[in-house]
TIKE-393305 format. One record per residue (C-alpha): x, y, z. Coordinates in steps of 0.25 Angstrom, whole numbers, plus 5000, padded with zeros to 4 digits. Each point is the difference from the previous one (the first is absolute). Layout:
XYZ ...
***
This chain:
478349135098 499150155000 500450084987 499450124993 499149964989 499950064985 498850024992 500549914989 500049895011 498650015003 499550024987 500749864997 498949945011 499050064992 500449964985 500449854999 500650034986 501050085010 500249905011 501349945000 500349905012 500850115006 499050105001 499249885005 500949975012 500050135004 498450005002 500349885008 500950065008 499150095005 499349895009 501250045011 500750124992 499450154999 500150084989 500450164999 499350094990 500250144998 498650075002 500050034984 499949844998 498550005001 499950104989 500949934992 499249885003 498750064996 500550084988 500549874995 498649935001 499250124995 500949984987 500049864999 498450005002 500150114988 500849914992 499049875003 501249935007 499149995013 498650035004 499250035014 500049865004 501449984998 500550125007 498949995012 500849875002 501450054999 499750125010 499449895010 501449925000 500850145000 499250035012 500349875008 501550014998 500850085011 500450114991 500550145007 499850134996 501250085003 499650135006 501150094997 500049964985 499550175000 500850045008 501349964992 499450034986 500850145000 501249955005 500649875000 498949944989 500350134992 501549985001 500149864997 499150024987 501150114995 501249925005 499549884993 499150044988 498849935006 498650045000 499650055014 499149875001 501149925000 500850095007 499049985012 500249845000 501650025001 499850105011 499149915007 501049885000 501150085003 499350075012 499549885005 501349924996 498949884993 500349944988 499350054987 499049914993 499950054985 499849954985 500450134996 501649994994 500450125001 499550045014 500849855004 501350054994 500050155007 499749925012 501049894998 500950134997 499950065013 499949885009 498549985001 499749855001 499149954988 499249875002 
***
């Protein structure tokens, strides 16, 4: 099953203390499935890695290994994120009191009629309230 991949799930693949059976099963599902991400996903992942390195949680070798994993996965960047930023994404953010980043994941899931994979409880709650399937 294809799905929208939130940064929180991907980071659970990077940090063992955040991994769960659920996050591991999503990673394994990418053998047959495809994950779609808003274009901001790459910046979010890079930001978490940079901050984690500064805090001593990871190092260059571990980041390189993780990035190789990500590059090998069927993760497709949505090309319409920027086009939707000032319209649908902003509307969702304002209406549901979300960050624009979270609203971008929600907008993509709505537009593509895909389930959303996230660990963010607030985003899950909003998604379920507006009819988006949450994994």
